[in-house]
Short mmCIF file of the C-alpha atoms (twelve columns), coordinates in Angstrom:
data_MODEL
# 
_entry.id   MODEL 
# 
loop_
_atom_site.group_PDB 
_atom_site.id 
_atom_site.type_symbol 
_atom_site.label_atom_id 
_atom_site.label_alt_id 
_atom_site.label_comp_id 
_atom_site.label_asym_id 
_atom_site.label_seq_id 
_atom_site.Cartn_x 
_atom_site.Cartn_y 
_atom_site.Cartn_z 
_atom_site.pdbx_PDB_model_num 
ATOM 1   C CA . MET A 1   -29.805 84.848 2.487  1 
ATOM 2   C CA . LYS A 2   -32.736 83.510 1.496  1 
ATOM 3   C CA . LEU A 3   -31.066 80.721 -0.864 1 
ATOM 4   C CA . PHE A 4   -28.111 80.354 1.960  1 
ATOM 5   C CA . ARG A 5   -30.771 79.646 4.497  1 
ATOM 6   C CA . ILE A 6   -32.341 77.017 1.815  1 
ATOM 7   C CA . LEU A 7   -29.072 75.479 1.542  1 
ATOM 8   C CA . ASN A 8   -28.536 75.156 5.404  1 
ATOM 9   C CA . ILE A 9   -31.750 73.696 5.537  1 
ATOM 10  C CA . THR A 10  -31.040 70.800 3.191  1 
ATOM 11  C CA . LEU A 11  -27.734 70.427 4.459  1 
ATOM 12  C CA . SER A 12  -29.216 69.974 7.656  1 
ATOM 13  C CA . THR A 13  -31.909 67.587 6.581  1 
ATOM 14  C CA . ILE A 14  -29.338 65.599 4.745  1 
ATOM 15  C CA . THR A 15  -27.410 65.075 7.735  1 
ATOM 16  C CA . LEU A 16  -30.040 64.318 9.680  1 
ATOM 17  C CA . LEU A 17  -31.144 61.555 7.194  1 
ATOM 18  C CA . GLY A 18  -27.734 60.487 7.258  1 
ATOM 19  C CA . THR A 19  -28.070 60.193 10.836 1 
ATOM 20  C CA . ILE A 20  -31.121 58.272 10.954 1 
ATOM 21  C CA . ASN A 21  -29.871 56.118 8.523  1 
ATOM 22  C CA . ALA A 22  -26.641 55.143 10.057 1 
ATOM 23  C CA . GLN A 23  -28.634 54.660 13.504 1 
ATOM 24  C CA . ALA A 24  -31.303 52.215 11.250 1 
ATOM 25  C CA . GLU A 25  -28.343 50.358 9.898  1 
ATOM 26  C CA . SER A 26  -26.712 50.036 13.614 1 
ATOM 27  C CA . VAL A 27  -30.195 48.619 14.737 1 
ATOM 28  C CA . ASN A 28  -30.362 46.071 11.537 1 
ATOM 29  C CA . GLN A 29  -26.569 45.388 12.311 1 
ATOM 30  C CA . LYS A 30  -27.436 44.403 16.133 1 
ATOM 31  C CA . ALA A 31  -30.564 42.472 15.117 1 
ATOM 32  C CA . GLN A 32  -28.437 40.689 12.205 1 
ATOM 33  C CA . ASP A 33  -25.610 39.787 14.774 1 
ATOM 34  C CA . ARG A 34  -28.262 38.106 17.132 1 
ATOM 35  C CA . ARG A 35  -29.755 36.046 14.702 1 
ATOM 36  C CA . ILE A 36  -28.483 32.364 13.884 1 
ATOM 37  C CA . ASN A 37  -26.208 32.352 11.246 1 
ATOM 38  C CA . ILE A 38  -24.878 28.931 10.395 1 
ATOM 39  C CA . THR A 39  -26.650 26.626 7.954  1 
ATOM 40  C CA . TYR A 40  -27.128 23.184 9.211  1 
ATOM 41  C CA . LYS A 41  -27.108 20.099 7.310  1 
ATOM 42  C CA . ASN A 42  -27.925 17.044 8.774  1 
ATOM 43  C CA . GLU A 43  -24.982 14.450 8.030  1 
ATOM 44  C CA . VAL A 44  -26.131 12.133 11.003 1 
ATOM 45  C CA . ASN A 45  -29.455 10.323 9.140  1 
ATOM 46  C CA . ALA A 46  -30.390 12.479 6.186  1 
ATOM 47  C CA . SER A 47  -31.215 9.735  4.195  1 
ATOM 48  C CA . TRP A 48  -33.347 7.561  6.559  1 
ATOM 49  C CA . PRO A 49  -36.977 6.871  5.993  1 
ATOM 50  C CA . ALA A 50  -39.568 8.510  8.363  1 
ATOM 51  C CA . ARG A 51  -42.768 7.585  9.788  1 
ATOM 52  C CA . LYS A 52  -45.190 8.881  12.299 1 
ATOM 53  C CA . ALA A 53  -46.262 6.619  15.119 1 
ATOM 54  C CA . ASN A 54  -49.205 7.599  17.449 1 
ATOM 55  C CA . LYS A 55  -48.136 11.482 16.421 1 
ATOM 56  C CA . VAL A 56  -44.573 10.572 16.813 1 
ATOM 57  C CA . ILE A 57  -41.759 10.722 14.095 1 
ATOM 58  C CA . VAL A 58  -39.933 7.509  14.511 1 
ATOM 59  C CA . VAL A 59  -36.745 7.088  12.073 1 
ATOM 60  C CA . GLY A 60  -34.165 4.470  11.623 1 
ATOM 61  C CA . ARG A 61  -34.074 1.035  13.086 1 
ATOM 62  C CA . GLY A 62  -32.410 -1.360 15.392 1 
ATOM 63  C CA . ASP A 63  -29.795 0.244  17.996 1 
ATOM 64  C CA . SER A 64  -30.257 3.206  16.026 1 
ATOM 65  C CA . ILE A 65  -33.726 4.013  16.167 1 
ATOM 66  C CA . ARG A 66  -34.646 7.730  17.190 1 
ATOM 67  C CA . ALA A 67  -38.309 9.041  18.563 1 
ATOM 68  C CA . PHE A 68  -38.658 12.389 18.557 1 
ATOM 69  C CA . SER A 69  -42.029 14.658 18.707 1 
ATOM 70  C CA . PRO A 70  -42.488 17.213 15.499 1 
ATOM 71  C CA . PHE A 71  -42.224 20.839 16.008 1 
ATOM 72  C CA . ALA A 72  -45.728 22.723 14.801 1 
ATOM 73  C CA . GLY A 73  -44.361 26.301 16.182 1 
ATOM 74  C CA . THR A 74  -43.616 29.642 13.956 1 
ATOM 75  C CA . ALA A 75  -41.461 32.471 14.119 1 
ATOM 76  C CA . SER A 76  -45.108 34.768 15.359 1 
ATOM 77  C CA . SER A 77  -46.142 31.933 17.836 1 
ATOM 78  C CA . ALA A 78  -42.505 32.453 19.624 1 
ATOM 79  C CA . GLN A 79  -43.341 36.501 19.505 1 
ATOM 80  C CA . ALA A 80  -45.379 36.536 23.012 1 
ATOM 81  C CA . TYR A 81  -42.404 34.647 24.943 1 
ATOM 82  C CA . ALA A 82  -40.087 37.398 24.067 1 
ATOM 83  C CA . GLU A 83  -42.799 40.251 24.855 1 
ATOM 84  C CA . VAL A 84  -42.682 38.637 28.214 1 
ATOM 85  C CA . ALA A 85  -38.810 38.529 28.593 1 
ATOM 86  C CA . ASN A 86  -39.200 42.181 27.874 1 
ATOM 87  C CA . GLU A 87  -41.254 42.679 30.110 1 
ATOM 88  C CA . TYR A 88  -39.579 41.548 32.697 1 
ATOM 89  C CA . LYS A 89  -36.303 43.894 31.644 1 
ATOM 90  C CA . ARG A 90  -38.565 46.581 32.034 1 
ATOM 91  C CA . ILE A 91  -39.728 45.869 35.072 1 
ATOM 92  C CA . PHE A 92  -36.308 44.570 36.801 1 
ATOM 93  C CA . GLY A 93  -34.149 46.773 34.622 1 
ATOM 94  C CA . ASP A 94  -30.336 47.507 35.430 1 
ATOM 95  C CA . LYS A 95  -30.442 45.719 38.762 1 
ATOM 96  C CA . VAL A 96  -31.026 42.196 37.103 1 
ATOM 97  C CA . ASN A 97  -29.570 40.799 33.735 1 
ATOM 98  C CA . VAL A 98  -32.322 39.167 31.702 1 
ATOM 99  C CA . TYR A 99  -31.408 36.056 28.790 1 
ATOM 100 C CA . CYS A 100 -33.401 34.383 26.197 1 
ATOM 101 C CA . MET A 101 -32.348 30.781 25.588 1 
ATOM 102 C CA . PRO A 102 -34.682 28.985 23.868 1 
ATOM 103 C CA . ILE A 103 -33.674 24.814 23.643 1 
ATOM 104 C CA . PRO A 104 -34.232 23.344 20.332 1 
ATOM 105 C CA . THR A 105 -35.800 19.708 20.242 1 
ATOM 106 C CA . ALA A 106 -34.301 16.555 18.350 1 
ATOM 107 C CA . ALA A 107 -36.304 17.787 15.510 1 
ATOM 108 C CA . ALA A 108 -34.250 20.555 14.878 1 
ATOM 109 C CA . PHE A 109 -31.124 18.484 14.044 1 
ATOM 110 C CA . TYR A 110 -32.304 14.761 13.575 1 
ATOM 111 C CA . THR A 111 -35.433 15.143 10.848 1 
ATOM 112 C CA . PRO A 112 -34.599 13.154 7.948  1 
ATOM 113 C CA . ASP A 113 -35.189 14.498 4.650  1 
ATOM 114 C CA . ALA A 114 -38.317 12.459 4.270  1 
ATOM 115 C CA . GLY A 115 -39.632 13.437 7.251  1 
ATOM 116 C CA . LYS A 116 -39.276 17.598 6.473  1 
ATOM 117 C CA . SER A 117 -42.874 17.895 5.461  1 
ATOM 118 C CA . MET A 118 -43.589 16.684 8.952  1 
ATOM 119 C CA . VAL A 119 -42.214 19.595 11.095 1 
ATOM 120 C CA . LYS A 120 -41.559 23.336 10.988 1 
ATOM 121 C CA . ASP A 121 -38.107 24.686 11.182 1 
ATOM 122 C CA . GLU A 122 -37.051 25.764 14.641 1 
ATOM 123 C CA . LYS A 123 -33.927 27.871 13.744 1 
ATOM 124 C CA . ILE A 124 -36.719 30.081 11.828 1 
ATOM 125 C CA . ALA A 125 -38.921 30.228 14.906 1 
ATOM 126 C CA . ILE A 126 -35.655 30.973 17.045 1 
ATOM 127 C CA . ASN A 127 -34.753 33.641 14.902 1 
ATOM 128 C CA . GLY A 128 -38.323 34.966 14.929 1 
ATOM 129 C CA . LEU A 129 -38.307 35.232 18.896 1 
ATOM 130 C CA . PHE A 130 -34.605 37.090 18.755 1 
ATOM 131 C CA . SER A 131 -35.939 39.786 16.518 1 
ATOM 132 C CA . CYS A 132 -38.607 40.694 18.931 1 
ATOM 133 C CA . LEU A 133 -36.289 40.911 22.077 1 
ATOM 134 C CA . SER A 134 -35.398 43.814 23.138 1 
ATOM 135 C CA . ASP A 135 -31.523 44.883 23.033 1 
ATOM 136 C CA . SER A 136 -31.625 44.959 26.756 1 
ATOM 137 C CA . VAL A 137 -32.483 41.025 26.662 1 
ATOM 138 C CA . TYR A 138 -29.232 38.735 26.298 1 
ATOM 139 C CA . VAL A 139 -29.626 36.361 23.480 1 
ATOM 140 C CA . ILE A 140 -28.228 32.683 24.398 1 
ATOM 141 C CA . ASP A 141 -28.154 30.962 21.174 1 
ATOM 142 C CA . VAL A 142 -27.674 27.182 21.924 1 
ATOM 143 C CA . TYR A 143 -28.659 26.127 18.525 1 
ATOM 144 C CA . THR A 144 -25.128 26.456 16.846 1 
ATOM 145 C CA . PRO A 145 -23.346 24.940 19.850 1 
ATOM 146 C CA . LEU A 146 -25.498 22.170 19.794 1 
ATOM 147 C CA . ALA A 147 -25.352 21.720 15.803 1 
ATOM 148 C CA . GLN A 148 -21.526 21.945 16.147 1 
ATOM 149 C CA . HIS A 149 -21.900 18.522 18.318 1 
ATOM 150 C CA . VAL A 150 -24.819 16.639 16.524 1 
ATOM 151 C CA . LYS A 151 -22.642 13.632 15.964 1 
ATOM 152 C CA . GLU A 152 -22.262 13.565 19.917 1 
ATOM 153 C CA . PRO A 153 -25.075 11.756 21.938 1 
ATOM 154 C CA . ILE A 154 -27.118 15.143 22.746 1 
ATOM 155 C CA . TYR A 155 -30.309 14.096 22.562 1 
ATOM 156 C CA . SER A 156 -31.954 10.823 23.831 1 
ATOM 157 C CA . ARG A 157 -32.981 8.311  21.260 1 
ATOM 158 C CA . THR A 158 -36.003 7.028  23.507 1 
ATOM 159 C CA . ASP A 159 -36.958 10.399 25.309 1 
ATOM 160 C CA . HIS A 160 -38.429 13.757 24.016 1 
ATOM 161 C CA . HIS A 161 -35.524 15.691 26.167 1 
ATOM 162 C CA . TRP A 162 -32.128 16.363 25.282 1 
ATOM 163 C CA . ALA A 163 -29.488 14.284 26.882 1 
ATOM 164 C CA . PRO A 164 -27.301 15.760 29.959 1 
ATOM 165 C CA . LEU A 165 -24.109 16.471 27.315 1 
ATOM 166 C CA . ALA A 166 -26.837 18.733 25.460 1 
ATOM 167 C CA . ALA A 167 -27.529 20.627 28.688 1 
ATOM 168 C CA . PHE A 168 -23.545 21.009 29.226 1 
ATOM 169 C CA . TYR A 169 -23.053 22.958 25.979 1 
ATOM 170 C CA . ALA A 170 -25.927 25.044 26.988 1 
ATOM 171 C CA . ALA A 171 -24.558 25.840 30.562 1 
ATOM 172 C CA . GLN A 172 -21.399 26.720 28.736 1 
ATOM 173 C CA . LYS A 173 -22.584 29.136 26.614 1 
ATOM 174 C CA . LEU A 174 -24.952 30.902 29.045 1 
ATOM 175 C CA . ALA A 175 -21.459 31.223 31.040 1 
ATOM 176 C CA . GLN A 176 -19.765 32.572 28.465 1 
ATOM 177 C CA . VAL A 177 -22.576 35.356 27.869 1 
ATOM 178 C CA . ALA A 178 -23.166 35.882 31.583 1 
ATOM 179 C CA . GLY A 179 -19.075 36.663 32.152 1 
ATOM 180 C CA . VAL A 180 -19.132 34.008 34.915 1 
ATOM 181 C CA . PRO A 181 -16.573 31.343 35.324 1 
ATOM 182 C CA . PHE A 182 -17.465 27.675 34.063 1 
ATOM 183 C CA . LYS A 183 -15.638 24.095 34.356 1 
ATOM 184 C CA . ASP A 184 -15.166 21.582 31.871 1 
ATOM 185 C CA . LEU A 185 -16.126 17.783 32.100 1 
ATOM 186 C CA . THR A 186 -12.921 16.770 33.912 1 
ATOM 187 C CA . HIS A 187 -14.147 18.675 36.860 1 
ATOM 188 C CA . TYR A 188 -17.243 16.153 36.935 1 
ATOM 189 C CA . ASP A 189 -17.756 12.464 37.774 1 
ATOM 190 C CA . THR A 190 -19.738 10.194 35.306 1 
ATOM 191 C CA . ASP A 191 -22.812 8.393  36.147 1 
ATOM 192 C CA . THR A 192 -24.656 5.829  33.761 1 
ATOM 193 C CA . VAL A 193 -28.133 4.122  33.864 1 
ATOM 194 C CA . SER A 194 -27.500 1.530  31.640 1 
ATOM 195 C CA . HIS A 195 -30.547 0.027  29.239 1 
ATOM 196 C CA . TYR A 196 -32.136 3.494  29.658 1 
ATOM 197 C CA . VAL A 197 -35.773 3.850  27.407 1 
ATOM 198 C CA . GLY A 198 -37.352 7.227  27.745 1 
ATOM 199 C CA . THR A 199 -40.807 8.390  27.390 1 
ATOM 200 C CA . MET A 200 -41.021 7.796  23.385 1 
ATOM 201 C CA . ALA A 201 -41.791 4.127  24.161 1 
ATOM 202 C CA . MET A 202 -44.927 5.151  25.685 1 
ATOM 203 C CA . TYR A 203 -45.533 7.980  22.942 1 
ATOM 204 C CA . SER A 204 -45.417 6.389  19.827 1 
ATOM 205 C CA . LYS A 205 -46.818 2.933  21.379 1 
ATOM 206 C CA . ASP A 206 -44.133 1.737  18.845 1 
ATOM 207 C CA . PRO A 207 -42.247 -1.650 20.168 1 
ATOM 208 C CA . ALA A 208 -39.195 -1.276 18.263 1 
ATOM 209 C CA . ILE A 209 -38.315 1.978  20.738 1 
ATOM 210 C CA . LYS A 210 -38.892 -0.316 23.480 1 
ATOM 211 C CA . ASN A 211 -36.407 -2.595 22.282 1 
ATOM 212 C CA . ALA A 212 -33.591 -0.473 21.436 1 
ATOM 213 C CA . PRO A 213 -32.431 0.714  25.052 1 
ATOM 214 C CA . GLU A 214 -29.532 3.461  25.453 1 
ATOM 215 C CA . ASP A 215 -27.517 4.736  28.289 1 
ATOM 216 C CA . PHE A 216 -28.366 7.726  30.167 1 
ATOM 217 C CA . ILE A 217 -25.037 9.431  31.152 1 
ATOM 218 C CA . TYR A 218 -25.046 12.793 33.296 1 
ATOM 219 C CA . TYR A 219 -22.186 14.508 34.705 1 
ATOM 220 C CA . ILE A 220 -21.970 15.256 39.151 1 
ATOM 221 C CA . PRO A 221 -19.520 18.339 39.777 1 
ATOM 222 C CA . LYS A 222 -16.864 17.367 41.922 1 
ATOM 223 C CA . ASP A 223 -14.544 20.110 42.936 1 
ATOM 224 C CA . VAL A 224 -17.418 22.424 44.500 1 
ATOM 225 C CA . ASN A 225 -19.481 22.276 47.706 1 
ATOM 226 C CA . TYR A 226 -23.629 23.147 47.552 1 
ATOM 227 C CA . THR A 227 -26.897 22.638 49.413 1 
ATOM 228 C CA . THR A 228 -30.046 22.130 47.446 1 
ATOM 229 C CA . THR A 229 -33.416 23.365 49.296 1 
ATOM 230 C CA . TYR A 230 -36.675 22.304 47.633 1 
ATOM 231 C CA . ILE A 231 -40.423 23.689 48.244 1 
ATOM 232 C CA . ASN A 232 -42.543 20.851 47.024 1 
ATOM 233 C CA . TYR A 233 -45.644 21.611 45.625 1 
ATOM 234 C CA . LYS A 234 -48.572 18.953 45.891 1 
ATOM 235 C CA . THR A 235 -50.415 19.315 42.668 1 
ATOM 236 C CA . LYS A 236 -53.757 18.359 40.673 1 
ATOM 237 C CA . GLY A 237 -52.836 18.545 36.890 1 
ATOM 238 C CA . LEU A 238 -51.079 22.110 36.732 1 
ATOM 239 C CA . ASN A 239 -52.714 23.378 39.746 1 
ATOM 240 C CA . ILE A 240 -50.918 23.910 42.890 1 
ATOM 241 C CA . ILE A 241 -53.210 22.609 46.020 1 
ATOM 242 C CA . SER A 242 -50.678 23.255 48.565 1 
ATOM 243 C CA . GLN A 243 -47.071 23.291 49.191 1 
ATOM 244 C CA . GLU A 244 -44.506 21.852 51.688 1 
ATOM 245 C CA . GLN A 245 -42.026 23.566 54.205 1 
ATOM 246 C CA . PRO A 246 -38.426 24.105 52.498 1 
ATOM 247 C CA . LYS A 247 -36.266 21.121 53.130 1 
ATOM 248 C CA . GLN A 248 -32.432 20.130 52.437 1 
ATOM 249 C CA . ASP A 249 -31.968 17.086 50.022 1 
ATOM 250 C CA . LYS A 250 -29.596 16.066 47.452 1 
ATOM 251 C CA . PHE A 251 -29.606 17.733 43.517 1 
ATOM 252 C CA . PHE A 252 -28.570 14.326 42.019 1 
ATOM 253 C CA . TYR A 253 -31.263 11.197 42.490 1 
ATOM 254 C CA . LYS A 254 -30.256 7.831  40.939 1 
ATOM 255 C CA . PHE A 255 -33.137 6.636  38.809 1 
ATOM 256 C CA . LYS A 256 -33.341 3.457  36.960 1 
ATOM 257 C CA . GLY A 257 -35.868 2.688  34.166 1 
ATOM 258 C CA . SER A 258 -37.700 5.611  32.064 1 
ATOM 259 C CA . GLY A 259 -37.541 7.846  34.574 1 
ATOM 260 C CA . ALA A 260 -33.802 8.406  34.456 1 
ATOM 261 C CA . TYR A 261 -34.443 12.166 33.418 1 
ATOM 262 C CA . CYS A 262 -35.861 12.869 36.833 1 
ATOM 263 C CA . THR A 263 -32.020 12.156 38.100 1 
ATOM 264 C CA . PHE A 264 -31.824 16.165 38.023 1 
ATOM 265 C CA . MET A 265 -34.125 17.864 41.566 1 
ATOM 266 C CA . GLY A 266 -36.602 14.994 41.141 1 
ATOM 267 C CA . GLY A 267 -39.033 16.195 38.963 1 
ATOM 268 C CA . ASP A 268 -40.909 19.847 38.041 1 
ATOM 269 C CA . SER A 269 -43.249 20.230 40.579 1 
ATOM 270 C CA . LYS A 270 -41.093 22.550 43.030 1 
ATOM 271 C CA . ILE A 271 -38.925 25.642 43.474 1 
ATOM 272 C CA . VAL A 272 -35.157 24.829 44.241 1 
ATOM 273 C CA . LYS A 273 -32.709 26.945 45.467 1 
ATOM 274 C CA . VAL A 274 -28.841 26.026 45.224 1 
ATOM 275 C CA . LYS A 275 -26.440 27.678 47.814 1 
ATOM 276 C CA . THR A 276 -22.782 27.211 46.159 1 
ATOM 277 C CA . SER A 277 -19.252 27.718 47.491 1 
ATOM 278 C CA . THR A 278 -19.092 29.812 44.287 1 
ATOM 279 C CA . ASN A 279 -18.892 33.342 46.263 1 
ATOM 280 C CA . ASN A 280 -19.381 36.162 43.634 1 
ATOM 281 C CA . GLY A 281 -22.469 37.463 44.178 1 
ATOM 282 C CA . ARG A 282 -24.265 36.572 41.007 1 
ATOM 283 C CA . HIS A 283 -27.857 34.422 42.067 1 
ATOM 284 C CA . LEU A 284 -29.350 32.900 38.933 1 
ATOM 285 C CA . MET A 285 -32.828 32.306 38.488 1 
ATOM 286 C CA . LEU A 286 -33.780 29.848 35.756 1 
ATOM 287 C CA . ILE A 287 -37.265 29.728 34.645 1 
ATOM 288 C CA . LYS A 288 -37.727 26.388 32.457 1 
ATOM 289 C CA . ASP A 289 -39.615 23.331 31.744 1 
ATOM 290 C CA . SER A 290 -38.357 19.885 31.950 1 
ATOM 291 C CA . PHE A 291 -35.982 20.680 29.494 1 
ATOM 292 C CA . GLY A 292 -34.140 23.138 31.977 1 
ATOM 293 C CA . ASN A 293 -33.831 20.346 35.079 1 
ATOM 294 C CA . ALA A 294 -30.353 18.920 33.452 1 
ATOM 295 C CA . ILE A 295 -29.219 23.014 33.224 1 
ATOM 296 C CA . PRO A 296 -28.348 23.871 36.741 1 
ATOM 297 C CA . GLY A 297 -26.106 21.147 37.662 1 
ATOM 298 C CA . TYR A 298 -23.593 22.441 35.513 1 
ATOM 299 C CA . LEU A 299 -23.539 26.362 36.859 1 
ATOM 300 C CA . PHE A 300 -22.417 25.303 40.671 1 
ATOM 301 C CA . TYR A 301 -18.807 26.626 39.932 1 
ATOM 302 C CA . SER A 302 -20.544 30.069 37.673 1 
ATOM 303 C CA . PHE A 303 -23.059 31.444 40.169 1 
ATOM 304 C CA . GLU A 304 -23.447 31.788 44.057 1 
ATOM 305 C CA . GLU A 305 -26.704 30.970 44.273 1 
ATOM 306 C CA . ILE A 306 -29.315 29.312 41.519 1 
ATOM 307 C CA . HIS A 307 -33.023 29.497 41.781 1 
ATOM 308 C CA . VAL A 308 -34.869 26.909 39.758 1 
ATOM 309 C CA . VAL A 309 -38.783 27.819 39.065 1 
ATOM 310 C CA . ASP A 310 -41.018 25.847 36.833 1 
ATOM 311 C CA . CYS A 311 -43.074 27.758 33.700 1 
ATOM 312 C CA . ARG A 312 -45.771 25.534 34.989 1 
ATOM 313 C CA . TYR A 313 -45.397 25.731 38.619 1 
ATOM 314 C CA . PHE A 314 -45.092 28.921 40.901 1 
ATOM 315 C CA . ASN A 315 -47.363 30.530 43.252 1 
ATOM 316 C CA . LYS A 316 -45.346 33.483 44.668 1 
ATOM 317 C CA . ASN A 317 -45.378 37.093 43.415 1 
ATOM 318 C CA . MET A 318 -41.962 36.830 41.027 1 
ATOM 319 C CA . LYS A 319 -41.264 40.742 42.033 1 
ATOM 320 C CA . LYS A 320 -41.031 39.876 45.544 1 
ATOM 321 C CA . TYR A 321 -39.015 37.039 45.013 1 
ATOM 322 C CA . VAL A 322 -36.317 38.610 43.044 1 
ATOM 323 C CA . SER A 323 -36.336 41.272 45.265 1 
ATOM 324 C CA . ASP A 324 -36.315 39.082 48.627 1 
ATOM 325 C CA . ASN A 325 -33.642 36.511 47.046 1 
ATOM 326 C CA . ASN A 326 -31.270 39.315 45.587 1 
ATOM 327 C CA . ILE A 327 -31.445 37.659 41.958 1 
ATOM 328 C CA . THR A 328 -29.148 39.504 39.535 1 
ATOM 329 C CA . ASP A 329 -29.875 37.127 36.497 1 
ATOM 330 C CA . ILE A 330 -32.870 35.583 34.987 1 
ATOM 331 C CA . VAL A 331 -32.851 32.893 32.428 1 
ATOM 332 C CA . PHE A 332 -35.492 32.417 30.209 1 
ATOM 333 C CA . GLY A 333 -34.725 28.657 29.081 1 
ATOM 334 C CA . ASN A 334 -37.825 26.697 27.872 1 
ATOM 335 C CA . ASN A 335 -37.530 24.029 24.666 1 
ATOM 336 C CA . ILE A 336 -38.919 25.921 21.562 1 
ATOM 337 C CA . SER A 337 -41.945 23.676 21.680 1 
ATOM 338 C CA . HIS A 338 -42.857 24.953 25.258 1 
ATOM 339 C CA . LEU A 339 -41.933 28.840 24.295 1 
ATOM 340 C CA . CYS A 340 -44.133 28.783 21.287 1 
ATOM 341 C CA . ASN A 341 -47.527 27.394 23.760 1 
ATOM 342 C CA . PRO A 342 -49.717 30.575 24.558 1 
ATOM 343 C CA . ARG A 343 -49.780 28.741 27.973 1 
ATOM 344 C CA . THR A 344 -46.297 29.470 28.905 1 
ATOM 345 C CA . SER A 345 -45.855 33.339 28.078 1 
ATOM 346 C CA . ASN A 346 -49.362 33.932 29.993 1 
ATOM 347 C CA . ASN A 347 -48.014 31.732 32.666 1 
ATOM 348 C CA . LEU A 348 -44.712 34.035 33.267 1 
ATOM 349 C CA . HIS A 349 -46.858 37.197 32.989 1 
ATOM 350 C CA . LYS A 350 -49.314 35.807 35.716 1 
ATOM 351 C CA . TYR A 351 -46.520 35.345 37.980 1 
ATOM 352 C CA . LEU A 352 -45.277 39.014 38.162 1 
ATOM 353 C CA . ASN A 353 -48.449 40.400 39.817 1 
ATOM 354 C CA . GLN A 354 -50.069 37.170 41.601 1 
# 
């Protein structure tokens, strides 16, 4: 009997260990599935020389010249951002879907071999972020679709933002994960700002950037009705001094020159609510920096309401705002450099209790 009991205990222990190992393998498989698995090889400008101009990386020359900021973040510096996304999911629970959509910068795709020592690897940082997310937070990998379209004009050559076309591919991926409708570019009118020179002429102080203008091309949905309401802030630096009463205005503005990226909502320091004719009960909140400004215009076919909140400017209680506006989906959509800055995660945490 004693031998039987020993054998029984041993078999139970083996069974338990097998179950634990199977669970661990399942968790590891989940973590692996959430990682970016493609290996990106720069076939655009890998052999080009690279130089620093006032802390900006400049590659190429003539009409092909490109300028972008170096990425200095790490996987560990992205951890606090993941923890905030997890915190939002814990607080809002099953009533709200939470998504994490880190946005790569141009450095991820256009750094030539000669400039690799000037930047950190954005893919490593994004995978580090994904590995810290709760299984209940949805991962939005936009690195992969952007890498697949990298030979298209998805990043401005003369500005620190991505181009509107890149935001289209990001919105498409978001809609796929969120399980909402999405329309291709045949459902949009195209508008172009010619001779555009963005922020990198100022940041780099390099006249070669100023002398290499490009086209700023953006897309306006044409088969959907929508109204846009703004609560504009008056700010001093990053501090909100006061706010205006809500008012309706257009979503797309026609800006010329270096301000063309302000085409979307006119800038950052405001809360934006877009009510669309897509009656599916899905109310999206996009928490973003300026990279995120180009995303909402592609989601009018996808969500009934879209609320846009900048991670630097928000003076309301996030819990109350989510409840009052029946938010069903929250997307964290910051560029990778911004999300690695501890100020961003600190702000997002503060908004829950202010």
